[in-house]
mmJSON file of the N, C-alpha and C atoms, coordinates in Angstrom:
{"data_MODEL":{"atom_site":{
"group_PDB":["ATOM","ATOM","ATOM","ATOM","ATOM","ATOM","ATOM","ATOM","ATOM","ATOM","ATOM","ATOM","ATOM","ATOM","ATOM","ATOM","ATOM","ATOM","ATOM","ATOM","ATOM","ATOM","ATOM","ATOM","ATOM","ATOM","ATOM","ATOM","ATOM","ATOM","ATOM","ATOM","ATOM","ATOM","ATOM","ATOM","ATOM","ATOM","ATOM","ATOM","ATOM","ATOM","ATOM","ATOM","ATOM","ATOM","ATOM","ATOM","ATOM","ATOM","ATOM","ATOM","ATOM","ATOM","ATOM","ATOM","ATOM","ATOM","ATOM","ATOM","ATOM","ATOM","ATOM","ATOM","ATOM","ATOM","ATOM","ATOM","ATOM","ATOM","ATOM","ATOM","ATOM","ATOM","ATOM","ATOM","ATOM","ATOM","ATOM","ATOM","ATOM","ATOM","ATOM","ATOM","ATOM","ATOM","ATOM","ATOM","ATOM","ATOM","ATOM","ATOM","ATOM","ATOM","ATOM","ATOM","ATOM","ATOM","ATOM","ATOM","ATOM","ATOM","ATOM","ATOM","ATOM","ATOM","ATOM","ATOM","ATOM","ATOM","ATOM","ATOM","ATOM","ATOM","ATOM","ATOM","ATOM","ATOM","ATOM","ATOM","ATOM","ATOM","ATOM","ATOM","ATOM","ATOM","ATOM","ATOM","ATOM","ATOM","ATOM","ATOM","ATOM","ATOM","ATOM","ATOM","ATOM","ATOM","ATOM","ATOM","ATOM","ATOM","ATOM","ATOM","ATOM","ATOM","ATOM","ATOM","ATOM","ATOM","ATOM","ATOM","ATOM","ATOM","ATOM","ATOM","ATOM","ATOM","ATOM","ATOM","ATOM","ATOM","ATOM","ATOM","ATOM","ATOM","ATOM","ATOM","ATOM","ATOM","ATOM","ATOM","ATOM","ATOM","ATOM","ATOM","ATOM","ATOM","ATOM","ATOM","ATOM","ATOM","ATOM","ATOM","ATOM","ATOM","ATOM","ATOM","ATOM","ATOM","ATOM","ATOM","ATOM","ATOM","ATOM","ATOM","ATOM","ATOM","ATOM","ATOM","ATOM","ATOM","ATOM","ATOM","ATOM","ATOM","ATOM","ATOM","ATOM","ATOM","ATOM","ATOM","ATOM","ATOM","ATOM","ATOM","ATOM","ATOM","ATOM","ATOM","ATOM","ATOM","ATOM","ATOM","ATOM","ATOM","ATOM","ATOM","ATOM","ATOM","ATOM"],
"id":[1,2,3,4,5,6,7,8,9,10,11,12,13,14,15,16,17,18,19,20,21,22,23,24,25,26,27,28,29,30,31,32,33,34,35,36,37,38,39,40,41,42,43,44,45,46,47,48,49,50,51,52,53,54,55,56,57,58,59,60,61,62,63,64,65,66,67,68,69,70,71,72,73,74,75,76,77,78,79,80,81,82,83,84,85,86,87,88,89,90,91,92,93,94,95,96,97,98,99,100,101,102,103,104,105,106,107,108,109,110,111,112,113,114,115,116,117,118,119,120,121,122,123,124,125,126,127,128,129,130,131,132,133,134,135,136,137,138,139,140,141,142,143,144,145,146,147,148,149,150,151,152,153,154,155,156,157,158,159,160,161,162,163,164,165,166,167,168,169,170,171,172,173,174,175,176,177,178,179,180,181,182,183,184,185,186,187,188,189,190,191,192,193,194,195,196,197,198,199,200,201,202,203,204,205,206,207,208,209,210,211,212,213,214,215,216,217,218,219,220,221,222,223,224,225,226,227,228,229,230,231],
"type_symbol":["N","C","C","N","C","C","N","C","C","N","C","C","N","C","C","N","C","C","N","C","C","N","C","C","N","C","C","N","C","C","N","C","C","N","C","C","N","C","C","N","C","C","N","C","C","N","C","C","N","C","C","N","C","C","N","C","C","N","C","C","N","C","C","N","C","C","N","C","C","N","C","C","N","C","C","N","C","C","N","C","C","N","C","C","N","C","C","N","C","C","N","C","C","N","C","C","N","C","C","N","C","C","N","C","C","N","C","C","N","C","C","N","C","C","N","C","C","N","C","C","N","C","C","N","C","C","N","C","C","N","C","C","N","C","C","N","C","C","N","C","C","N","C","C","N","C","C","N","C","C","N","C","C","N","C","C","N","C","C","N","C","C","N","C","C","N","C","C","N","C","C","N","C","C","N","C","C","N","C","C","N","C","C","N","C","C","N","C","C","N","C","C","N","C","C","N","C","C","N","C","C","N","C","C","N","C","C","N","C","C","N","C","C","N","C","C","N","C","C","N","C","C","N","C","C","N","C","C","N","C","C"],
"label_atom_id":["N","CA","C","N","CA","C","N","CA","C","N","CA","C","N","CA","C","N","CA","C","N","CA","C","N","CA","C","N","CA","C","N","CA","C","N","CA","C","N","CA","C","N","CA","C","N","CA","C","N","CA","C","N","CA","C","N","CA","C","N","CA","C","N","CA","C","N","CA","C","N","CA","C","N","CA","C","N","CA","C","N","CA","C","N","CA","C","N","CA","C","N","CA","C","N","CA","C","N","CA","C","N","CA","C","N","CA","C","N","CA","C","N","CA","C","N","CA","C","N","CA","C","N","CA","C","N","CA","C","N","CA","C","N","CA","C","N","CA","C","N","CA","C","N","CA","C","N","CA","C","N","CA","C","N","CA","C","N","CA","C","N","CA","C","N","CA","C","N","CA","C","N","CA","C","N","CA","C","N","CA","C","N","CA","C","N","CA","C","N","CA","C","N","CA","C","N","CA","C","N","CA","C","N","CA","C","N","CA","C","N","CA","C","N","CA","C","N","CA","C","N","CA","C","N","CA","C","N","CA","C","N","CA","C","N","CA","C","N","CA","C","N","CA","C","N","CA","C","N","CA","C","N","CA","C","N","CA","C","N","CA","C","N","CA","C","N","CA","C"],
"label_alt_id":[null,null,null,null,null,null,null,null,null,null,null,null,null,null,null,null,null,null,null,null,null,null,null,null,null,null,null,null,null,null,null,null,null,null,null,null,null,null,null,null,null,null,null,null,null,null,null,null,null,null,null,null,null,null,null,null,null,null,null,null,null,null,null,null,null,null,null,null,null,null,null,null,null,null,null,null,null,null,null,null,null,null,null,null,null,null,null,null,null,null,null,null,null,null,null,null,null,null,null,null,null,null,null,null,null,null,null,null,null,null,null,null,null,null,null,null,null,null,null,null,null,null,null,null,null,null,null,null,null,null,null,null,null,null,null,null,null,null,null,null,null,null,null,null,null,null,null,null,null,null,null,null,null,null,null,null,null,null,null,null,null,null,null,null,null,null,null,null,null,null,null,null,null,null,null,null,null,null,null,null,null,null,null,null,null,null,null,null,null,null,null,null,null,null,null,null,null,null,null,null,null,null,null,null,null,null,null,null,null,null,null,null,null,null,null,null,null,null,null,null,null,null,null,null,null,null,null,null,null,null,null],
"label_comp_id":["MET","MET","MET","GLY","GLY","GLY","TYR","TYR","TYR","SER","SER","SER","VAL","VAL","VAL","ASP","ASP","ASP","ARG","ARG","ARG","GLN","GLN","GLN","LEU","LEU","LEU","ASP","ASP","ASP","ALA","ALA","ALA","ARG","ARG","ARG","GLY","GLY","GLY","LEU","LEU","LEU","SER","SER","SER","CYS","CYS","CYS","PRO","PRO","PRO","MET","MET","MET","PRO","PRO","PRO","SER","SER","SER","VAL","VAL","VAL","LYS","LYS","LYS","THR","THR","THR","ALA","ALA","ALA","LEU","LEU","LEU","GLU","GLU","GLU","LEU","LEU","LEU","GLU","GLU","GLU","SER","SER","SER","MET","MET","MET","ASP","ASP","ASP","ILE","ILE","ILE","GLY","GLY","GLY","GLN","GLN","GLN","VAL","VAL","VAL","LEU","LEU","LEU","GLU","GLU","GLU","ILE","ILE","ILE","LEU","LEU","LEU","THR","THR","THR","ASP","ASP","ASP","ASP","ASP","ASP","PRO","PRO","PRO","VAL","VAL","VAL","SER","SER","SER","LYS","LYS","LYS","LYS","LYS","LYS","ASP","ASP","ASP","LEU","LEU","LEU","PRO","PRO","PRO","VAL","VAL","VAL","TRP","TRP","TRP","ALA","ALA","ALA","GLU","GLU","GLU","SER","SER","SER","THR","THR","THR","GLY","GLY","GLY","ASN","ASN","ASN","ARG","ARG","ARG","LEU","LEU","LEU","LEU","LEU","LEU","GLY","GLY","GLY","ILE","ILE","ILE","GLU","GLU","GLU","GLU","GLU","GLU","ASP","ASP","ASP","GLY","GLY","GLY","THR","THR","THR","THR","THR","THR","ILE","ILE","ILE","LYS","LYS","LYS","ILE","ILE","ILE","PHE","PHE","PHE","LEU","LEU","LEU","GLU","GLU","GLU","LYS","LYS","LYS","ALA","ALA","ALA"],
"label_asym_id":["A","A","A","A","A","A","A","A","A","A","A","A","A","A","A","A","A","A","A","A","A","A","A","A","A","A","A","A","A","A","A","A","A","A","A","A","A","A","A","A","A","A","A","A","A","A","A","A","A","A","A","A","A","A","A","A","A","A","A","A","A","A","A","A","A","A","A","A","A","A","A","A","A","A","A","A","A","A","A","A","A","A","A","A","A","A","A","A","A","A","A","A","A","A","A","A","A","A","A","A","A","A","A","A","A","A","A","A","A","A","A","A","A","A","A","A","A","A","A","A","A","A","A","A","A","A","A","A","A","A","A","A","A","A","A","A","A","A","A","A","A","A","A","A","A","A","A","A","A","A","A","A","A","A","A","A","A","A","A","A","A","A","A","A","A","A","A","A","A","A","A","A","A","A","A","A","A","A","A","A","A","A","A","A","A","A","A","A","A","A","A","A","A","A","A","A","A","A","A","A","A","A","A","A","A","A","A","A","A","A","A","A","A","A","A","A","A","A","A","A","A","A","A","A","A","A","A","A","A","A","A"],
"label_entity_id":["1","1","1","1","1","1","1","1","1","1","1","1","1","1","1","1","1","1","1","1","1","1","1","1","1","1","1","1","1","1","1","1","1","1","1","1","1","1","1","1","1","1","1","1","1","1","1","1","1","1","1","1","1","1","1","1","1","1","1","1","1","1","1","1","1","1","1","1","1","1","1","1","1","1","1","1","1","1","1","1","1","1","1","1","1","1","1","1","1","1","1","1","1","1","1","1","1","1","1","1","1","1","1","1","1","1","1","1","1","1","1","1","1","1","1","1","1","1","1","1","1","1","1","1","1","1","1","1","1","1","1","1","1","1","1","1","1","1","1","1","1","1","1","1","1","1","1","1","1","1","1","1","1","1","1","1","1","1","1","1","1","1","1","1","1","1","1","1","1","1","1","1","1","1","1","1","1","1","1","1","1","1","1","1","1","1","1","1","1","1","1","1","1","1","1","1","1","1","1","1","1","1","1","1","1","1","1","1","1","1","1","1","1","1","1","1","1","1","1","1","1","1","1","1","1","1","1","1","1","1","1"],
"label_seq_id":[1,1,1,2,2,2,3,3,3,4,4,4,5,5,5,6,6,6,7,7,7,8,8,8,9,9,9,10,10,10,11,11,11,12,12,12,13,13,13,14,14,14,15,15,15,16,16,16,17,17,17,18,18,18,19,19,19,20,20,20,21,21,21,22,22,22,23,23,23,24,24,24,25,25,25,26,26,26,27,27,27,28,28,28,29,29,29,30,30,30,31,31,31,32,32,32,33,33,33,34,34,34,35,35,35,36,36,36,37,37,37,38,38,38,39,39,39,40,40,40,41,41,41,42,42,42,43,43,43,44,44,44,45,45,45,46,46,46,47,47,47,48,48,48,49,49,49,50,50,50,51,51,51,52,52,52,53,53,53,54,54,54,55,55,55,56,56,56,57,57,57,58,58,58,59,59,59,60,60,60,61,61,61,62,62,62,63,63,63,64,64,64,65,65,65,66,66,66,67,67,67,68,68,68,69,69,69,70,70,70,71,71,71,72,72,72,73,73,73,74,74,74,75,75,75,76,76,76,77,77,77],
"pdbx_PDB_ins_code":[null,null,null,null,null,null,null,null,null,null,null,null,null,null,null,null,null,null,null,null,null,null,null,null,null,null,null,null,null,null,null,null,null,null,null,null,null,null,null,null,null,null,null,null,null,null,null,null,null,null,null,null,null,null,null,null,null,null,null,null,null,null,null,null,null,null,null,null,null,null,null,null,null,null,null,null,null,null,null,null,null,null,null,null,null,null,null,null,null,null,null,null,null,null,null,null,null,null,null,null,null,null,null,null,null,null,null,null,null,null,null,null,null,null,null,null,null,null,null,null,null,null,null,null,null,null,null,null,null,null,null,null,null,null,null,null,null,null,null,null,null,null,null,null,null,null,null,null,null,null,null,null,null,null,null,null,null,null,null,null,null,null,null,null,null,null,null,null,null,null,null,null,null,null,null,null,null,null,null,null,null,null,null,null,null,null,null,null,null,null,null,null,null,null,null,null,null,null,null,null,null,null,null,null,null,null,null,null,null,null,null,null,null,null,null,null,null,null,null,null,null,null,null,null,null,null,null,null,null,null,null],
"Cartn_x":[87.18,86.207,84.883,84.646,83.401,82.244,81.957,80.55,79.74,78.36,77.225,77.15,77.707,77.904,76.758,75.592,74.925,74.645,75.476,76.387,77.641,78.415,79.693,79.902,81.032,80.586,82.245,82.683,84.074,84.431,85.363,85.686,87.037,87.717,89.023,89.263,90.374,91.017,90.123,89.394,88.429,89.166,89.453,89.641,89.099,89.084,88.074,87.848,86.6,85.35,84.393,84.979,84.06,83.563,84.677,84.095,82.811,83.176,81.915,80.25,80.772,79.448,79.313,79.55,79.299,78.914,79.29,78.591,77.352,77.286,75.932,74.957,75.116,74.236,73.733,74.633,74.689,73.446,74.225,73.241,71.671,71.219,70.153,69.303,69.655,68.96,68.769,69.615,69.713,68.515,68.559,67.391,68.154,67.349,68.266,68.585,69.568,70.261,71.439,71.109,71.874,73.12,74.421,75.462,76.234,76.995,77.847,79.178,79.946,81.478,81.833,82.372,83.409,84.8,85.05,86.302,87.108,88.221,88.934,90.402,91.168,92.596,93.045,92.199,92.409,92.641,93.718,93.936,93.135,92.949,91.812,90.776,90.056,89.052,88.911,89.832,90.192,89.444,89.803,89.015,87.85,87.613,86.536,85.483,85.283,84.11,83.537,84.472,83.998,83.355,83.972,83.378,82.137,82.18,80.785,79.623,79.81,79.283,78.516,79.417,79.168,78.092,78.307,77.688,76.008,75.944,74.712,74.237,74.461,73.574,74.11,74.546,74.878,76.301,76.337,77.062,78.651,79.928,80.908,80.762,81.197,81.85,82.771,83.683,84.896,85.66,87.201,88.08,88.928,89.334,89.933,91.375,92.451,93.352,94.148,94.029,94.084,95.336,96.708,97.449,96.766,96.728,96.868,95.159,94.157,93.009,92.369,91.666,90.985,89.385,89.307,87.657,87.13,85.957,85.296,83.753,83.393,82.05,80.972,79.792,79.052,77.585,77.225,75.631,74.701,73.414,72.637,71.81,71.926,70.547,69.306],
"Cartn_y":[93.947,93.055,93.411,94.835,94.757,94.759,94.864,95.013,95.875,95.528,96.931,97.732,98.641,99.209,100.115,100.236,101.082,102.2,102.052,103.147,102.803,104.207,103.829,104.738,104.351,104.704,105.188,106.66,106.656,106.785,105.801,105.722,105.84,106.522,106.458,107.727,107.538,108.089,107.668,106.665,106.007,104.983,104.969,103.625,102.604,101.506,100.534,100.992,100.976,100.288,101.085,102.556,103.408,102.696,102.202,101.726,101.119,100.05,98.716,99.457,100.47,101.497,102.093,102.458,103.531,102.49,101.395,100.405,100.225,99.801,99.521,100.447,101.834,102.836,102.827,102.924,103.207,101.996,100.706,99.395,99.607,100.324,100.336,101.266,102.062,102.898,101.941,101.072,100.233,99.194,98.695,97.739,96.545,95.136,93.936,93.347,93.342,92.821,94.243,95.33,96.303,96.083,96.767,96.711,97.722,97.699,98.922,98.689,99.781,99.876,100.315,100.047,100.762,101.278,102.152,102.443,102.744,102.281,102.581,102.788,102.917,103.045,102.15,101.718,100.837,99.381,98.835,97.525,96.541,96.683,96.067,95.665,96.737,96.732,95.336,94.994,93.741,92.67,92.495,91.261,91.619,92.834,93.214,93.258,93.763,93.906,92.748,91.99,90.633,89.762,89.772,89.215,89.663,91.251,91.61,91.332,91.252,91.283,89.168,88.665,87.333,87.056,87.57,88.175,88.71,89.696,90.296,89.612,88.692,88.198,88.426,89.852,90.496,89.581,89.86,88.873,89.639,89.406,89.821,89.514,90.288,90.08,89.737,90.585,90.973,91.855,91.98,93.353,92.939,94.505,94.774,95.868,95.812,96.981,97.865,99.287,100.426,100.927,100.656,101.236,101.414,102.947,102.39,102.047,102.325,102.094,100.757,100.166,99.141,99.232,98.653,98.696,97.221,97.22,96.272,96.369,95.076,95.23,94.545,95.04,94.158,94.198,93.195,93.036,92.644,93.851,93.71,92.453,92.0,90.81,91.097],
"Cartn_z":[75.786,75.884,75.07,75.206,74.813,75.288,76.471,77.1,76.699,77.062,76.58,78.036,78.189,79.504,79.388,80.635,80.615,81.579,82.42,83.185,83.829,84.055,84.272,85.696,86.805,87.752,88.122,88.29,88.64,90.079,90.071,91.708,92.184,91.27,91.454,92.334,93.055,94.066,95.286,95.045,96.238,96.865,98.181,98.575,99.308,99.865,100.27,101.279,101.877,101.047,100.105,99.855,99.51,97.915,97.277,95.895,95.919,96.868,96.957,97.491,97.99,99.011,97.928,96.813,95.839,94.692,94.544,93.594,93.767,95.318,96.042,95.56,95.638,95.688,94.433,93.203,92.028,91.454,91.762,91.073,91.99,93.103,93.427,92.722,91.653,90.657,89.51,89.421,87.781,87.581,86.729,86.225,86.526,86.485,86.366,84.919,85.07,83.409,82.739,83.895,83.211,83.846,83.098,83.062,83.986,84.622,85.236,85.314,84.807,84.438,85.88,86.652,88.009,87.668,87.576,87.269,88.432,89.107,90.228,90.074,90.824,91.078,92.158,93.021,94.42,93.949,94.221,94.011,94.808,96.117,96.257,95.94,95.32,94.969,93.366,93.008,92.19,93.059,94.394,95.054,95.582,96.227,97.237,96.306,95.084,94.133,93.656,93.23,92.869,94.148,95.105,96.545,96.691,96.589,97.026,95.962,95.072,93.926,94.287,94.086,94.695,95.707,96.606,97.941,97.852,96.778,97.188,95.239,94.885,93.975,92.403,92.524,91.117,90.657,89.07,88.598,87.962,87.969,87.937,86.308,85.316,83.998,83.322,84.101,84.035,84.521,84.731,84.959,84.142,83.535,82.725,83.571,82.94,83.729,82.357,82.547,81.719,82.327,82.537,82.901,84.36,85.182,86.687,86.799,85.817,85.95,86.008,86.801,86.845,86.233,85.58,85.152,85.314,86.261,87.024,86.331,85.533,84.963,85.518,86.268,86.893,86.182,86.431,86.006,86.964,86.902,88.291,88.167,89.242,89.002,89.994],
"occupancy":[1.0,1.0,1.0,1.0,1.0,1.0,1.0,1.0,1.0,1.0,1.0,1.0,1.0,1.0,1.0,1.0,1.0,1.0,1.0,1.0,1.0,1.0,1.0,1.0,1.0,1.0,1.0,1.0,1.0,1.0,1.0,1.0,1.0,1.0,1.0,1.0,1.0,1.0,1.0,1.0,1.0,1.0,1.0,1.0,1.0,1.0,1.0,1.0,1.0,1.0,1.0,1.0,1.0,1.0,1.0,1.0,1.0,1.0,1.0,1.0,1.0,1.0,1.0,1.0,1.0,1.0,1.0,1.0,1.0,1.0,1.0,1.0,1.0,1.0,1.0,1.0,1.0,1.0,1.0,1.0,1.0,1.0,1.0,1.0,1.0,1.0,1.0,1.0,1.0,1.0,1.0,1.0,1.0,1.0,1.0,1.0,1.0,1.0,1.0,1.0,1.0,1.0,1.0,1.0,1.0,1.0,1.0,1.0,1.0,1.0,1.0,1.0,1.0,1.0,1.0,1.0,1.0,1.0,1.0,1.0,1.0,1.0,1.0,1.0,1.0,1.0,1.0,1.0,1.0,1.0,1.0,1.0,1.0,1.0,1.0,1.0,1.0,1.0,1.0,1.0,1.0,1.0,1.0,1.0,1.0,1.0,1.0,1.0,1.0,1.0,1.0,1.0,1.0,1.0,1.0,1.0,1.0,1.0,1.0,1.0,1.0,1.0,1.0,1.0,1.0,1.0,1.0,1.0,1.0,1.0,1.0,1.0,1.0,1.0,1.0,1.0,1.0,1.0,1.0,1.0,1.0,1.0,1.0,1.0,1.0,1.0,1.0,1.0,1.0,1.0,1.0,1.0,1.0,1.0,1.0,1.0,1.0,1.0,1.0,1.0,1.0,1.0,1.0,1.0,1.0,1.0,1.0,1.0,1.0,1.0,1.0,1.0,1.0,1.0,1.0,1.0,1.0,1.0,1.0,1.0,1.0,1.0,1.0,1.0,1.0,1.0,1.0,1.0,1.0,1.0,1.0],
"B_iso_or_equiv":[0.0,0.0,0.0,0.0,0.0,0.0,0.0,0.0,0.0,0.0,0.0,0.0,0.0,0.0,0.0,0.0,0.0,0.0,0.0,0.0,0.0,0.0,0.0,0.0,0.0,0.0,0.0,0.0,0.0,0.0,0.0,0.0,0.0,0.0,0.0,0.0,0.0,0.0,0.0,0.0,0.0,0.0,0.0,0.0,0.0,0.0,0.0,0.0,0.0,0.0,0.0,0.0,0.0,0.0,0.0,0.0,0.0,0.0,0.0,0.0,0.0,0.0,0.0,0.0,0.0,0.0,0.0,0.0,0.0,0.0,0.0,0.0,0.0,0.0,0.0,0.0,0.0,0.0,0.0,0.0,0.0,0.0,0.0,0.0,0.0,0.0,0.0,0.0,0.0,0.0,0.0,0.0,0.0,0.0,0.0,0.0,0.0,0.0,0.0,0.0,0.0,0.0,0.0,0.0,0.0,0.0,0.0,0.0,0.0,0.0,0.0,0.0,0.0,0.0,0.0,0.0,0.0,0.0,0.0,0.0,0.0,0.0,0.0,0.0,0.0,0.0,0.0,0.0,0.0,0.0,0.0,0.0,0.0,0.0,0.0,0.0,0.0,0.0,0.0,0.0,0.0,0.0,0.0,0.0,0.0,0.0,0.0,0.0,0.0,0.0,0.0,0.0,0.0,0.0,0.0,0.0,0.0,0.0,0.0,0.0,0.0,0.0,0.0,0.0,0.0,0.0,0.0,0.0,0.0,0.0,0.0,0.0,0.0,0.0,0.0,0.0,0.0,0.0,0.0,0.0,0.0,0.0,0.0,0.0,0.0,0.0,0.0,0.0,0.0,0.0,0.0,0.0,0.0,0.0,0.0,0.0,0.0,0.0,0.0,0.0,0.0,0.0,0.0,0.0,0.0,0.0,0.0,0.0,0.0,0.0,0.0,0.0,0.0,0.0,0.0,0.0,0.0,0.0,0.0,0.0,0.0,0.0,0.0,0.0,0.0,0.0,0.0,0.0,0.0,0.0,0.0],
"pdbx_formal_charge":[null,null,null,null,null,null,null,null,null,null,null,null,null,null,null,null,null,null,null,null,null,null,null,null,null,null,null,null,null,null,null,null,null,null,null,null,null,null,null,null,null,null,null,null,null,null,null,null,null,null,null,null,null,null,null,null,null,null,null,null,null,null,null,null,null,null,null,null,null,null,null,null,null,null,null,null,null,null,null,null,null,null,null,null,null,null,null,null,null,null,null,null,null,null,null,null,null,null,null,null,null,null,null,null,null,null,null,null,null,null,null,null,null,null,null,null,null,null,null,null,null,null,null,null,null,null,null,null,null,null,null,null,null,null,null,null,null,null,null,null,null,null,null,null,null,null,null,null,null,null,null,null,null,null,null,null,null,null,null,null,null,null,null,null,null,null,null,null,null,null,null,null,null,null,null,null,null,null,null,null,null,null,null,null,null,null,null,null,null,null,null,null,null,null,null,null,null,null,null,null,null,null,null,null,null,null,null,null,null,null,null,null,null,null,null,null,null,null,null,null,null,null,null,null,null,null,null,null,null,null,null],
"auth_seq_id":[1,1,1,2,2,2,3,3,3,4,4,4,5,5,5,6,6,6,7,7,7,8,8,8,9,9,9,10,10,10,11,11,11,12,12,12,13,13,13,14,14,14,15,15,15,16,16,16,17,17,17,18,18,18,19,19,19,20,20,20,21,21,21,22,22,22,23,23,23,24,24,24,25,25,25,26,26,26,27,27,27,28,28,28,29,29,29,30,30,30,31,31,31,32,32,32,33,33,33,34,34,34,35,35,35,36,36,36,37,37,37,38,38,38,39,39,39,40,40,40,41,41,41,42,42,42,43,43,43,44,44,44,45,45,45,46,46,46,47,47,47,48,48,48,49,49,49,50,50,50,51,51,51,52,52,52,53,53,53,54,54,54,55,55,55,56,56,56,57,57,57,58,58,58,59,59,59,60,60,60,61,61,61,62,62,62,63,63,63,64,64,64,65,65,65,66,66,66,67,67,67,68,68,68,69,69,69,70,70,70,71,71,71,72,72,72,73,73,73,74,74,74,75,75,75,76,76,76,77,77,77],
"auth_comp_id":["MET","MET","MET","GLY","GLY","GLY","TYR","TYR","TYR","SER","SER","SER","VAL","VAL","VAL","ASP","ASP","ASP","ARG","ARG","ARG","GLN","GLN","GLN","LEU","LEU","LEU","ASP","ASP","ASP","ALA","ALA","ALA","ARG","ARG","ARG","GLY","GLY","GLY","LEU","LEU","LEU","SER","SER","SER","CYS","CYS","CYS","PRO","PRO","PRO","MET","MET","MET","PRO","PRO","PRO","SER","SER","SER","VAL","VAL","VAL","LYS","LYS","LYS","THR","THR","THR","ALA","ALA","ALA","LEU","LEU","LEU","GLU","GLU","GLU","LEU","LEU","LEU","GLU","GLU","GLU","SER","SER","SER","MET","MET","MET","ASP","ASP","ASP","ILE","ILE","ILE","GLY","GLY","GLY","GLN","GLN","GLN","VAL","VAL","VAL","LEU","LEU","LEU","GLU","GLU","GLU","ILE","ILE","ILE","LEU","LEU","LEU","THR","THR","THR","ASP","ASP","ASP","ASP","ASP","ASP","PRO","PRO","PRO","VAL","VAL","VAL","SER","SER","SER","LYS","LYS","LYS","LYS","LYS","LYS","ASP","ASP","ASP","LEU","LEU","LEU","PRO","PRO","PRO","VAL","VAL","VAL","TRP","TRP","TRP","ALA","ALA","ALA","GLU","GLU","GLU","SER","SER","SER","THR","THR","THR","GLY","GLY","GLY","ASN","ASN","ASN","ARG","ARG","ARG","LEU","LEU","LEU","LEU","LEU","LEU","GLY","GLY","GLY","ILE","ILE","ILE","GLU","GLU","GLU","GLU","GLU","GLU","ASP","ASP","ASP","GLY","GLY","GLY","THR","THR","THR","THR","THR","THR","ILE","ILE","ILE","LYS","LYS","LYS","ILE","ILE","ILE","PHE","PHE","PHE","LEU","LEU","LEU","GLU","GLU","GLU","LYS","LYS","LYS","ALA","ALA","ALA"],
"auth_asym_id":["A","A","A","A","A","A","A","A","A","A","A","A","A","A","A","A","A","A","A","A","A","A","A","A","A","A","A","A","A","A","A","A","A","A","A","A","A","A","A","A","A","A","A","A","A","A","A","A","A","A","A","A","A","A","A","A","A","A","A","A","A","A","A","A","A","A","A","A","A","A","A","A","A","A","A","A","A","A","A","A","A","A","A","A","A","A","A","A","A","A","A","A","A","A","A","A","A","A","A","A","A","A","A","A","A","A","A","A","A","A","A","A","A","A","A","A","A","A","A","A","A","A","A","A","A","A","A","A","A","A","A","A","A","A","A","A","A","A","A","A","A","A","A","A","A","A","A","A","A","A","A","A","A","A","A","A","A","A","A","A","A","A","A","A","A","A","A","A","A","A","A","A","A","A","A","A","A","A","A","A","A","A","A","A","A","A","A","A","A","A","A","A","A","A","A","A","A","A","A","A","A","A","A","A","A","A","A","A","A","A","A","A","A","A","A","A","A","A","A","A","A","A","A","A","A","A","A","A","A","A","A"],
"auth_atom_id":["N","CA","C","N","CA","C","N","CA","C","N","CA","C","N","CA","C","N","CA","C","N","CA","C","N","CA","C","N","CA","C","N","CA","C","N","CA","C","N","CA","C","N","CA","C","N","CA","C","N","CA","C","N","CA","C","N","CA","C","N","CA","C","N","CA","C","N","CA","C","N","CA","C","N","CA","C","N","CA","C","N","CA","C","N","CA","C","N","CA","C","N","CA","C","N","CA","C","N","CA","C","N","CA","C","N","CA","C","N","CA","C","N","CA","C","N","CA","C","N","CA","C","N","CA","C","N","CA","C","N","CA","C","N","CA","C","N","CA","C","N","CA","C","N","CA","C","N","CA","C","N","CA","C","N","CA","C","N","CA","C","N","CA","C","N","CA","C","N","CA","C","N","CA","C","N","CA","C","N","CA","C","N","CA","C","N","CA","C","N","CA","C","N","CA","C","N","CA","C","N","CA","C","N","CA","C","N","CA","C","N","CA","C","N","CA","C","N","CA","C","N","CA","C","N","CA","C","N","CA","C","N","CA","C","N","CA","C","N","CA","C","N","CA","C","N","CA","C","N","CA","C","N","CA","C","N","CA","C","N","CA","C","N","CA","C","N","CA","C"],
"pdbx_PDB_model_num":[1,1,1,1,1,1,1,1,1,1,1,1,1,1,1,1,1,1,1,1,1,1,1,1,1,1,1,1,1,1,1,1,1,1,1,1,1,1,1,1,1,1,1,1,1,1,1,1,1,1,1,1,1,1,1,1,1,1,1,1,1,1,1,1,1,1,1,1,1,1,1,1,1,1,1,1,1,1,1,1,1,1,1,1,1,1,1,1,1,1,1,1,1,1,1,1,1,1,1,1,1,1,1,1,1,1,1,1,1,1,1,1,1,1,1,1,1,1,1,1,1,1,1,1,1,1,1,1,1,1,1,1,1,1,1,1,1,1,1,1,1,1,1,1,1,1,1,1,1,1,1,1,1,1,1,1,1,1,1,1,1,1,1,1,1,1,1,1,1,1,1,1,1,1,1,1,1,1,1,1,1,1,1,1,1,1,1,1,1,1,1,1,1,1,1,1,1,1,1,1,1,1,1,1,1,1,1,1,1,1,1,1,1,1,1,1,1,1,1,1,1,1,1,1,1,1,1,1,1,1,1]
}}}
């Protein structure tokens, strides 16, 4: 889709809830409006990270799948 990504977090090999925990830590050090791309291979993250983003006020921009890798794009609010 071509998002302008400011940072990338590689959470492949981690299972729930670690991708969400790592995402929260990464977003803490980012500026409002910056975009984080999370790479994960945990299918649960496709549901967990969007729910987590909404509950924390961050914005889900999109989800893409590339083979076994799931790319989740979040904008820091």
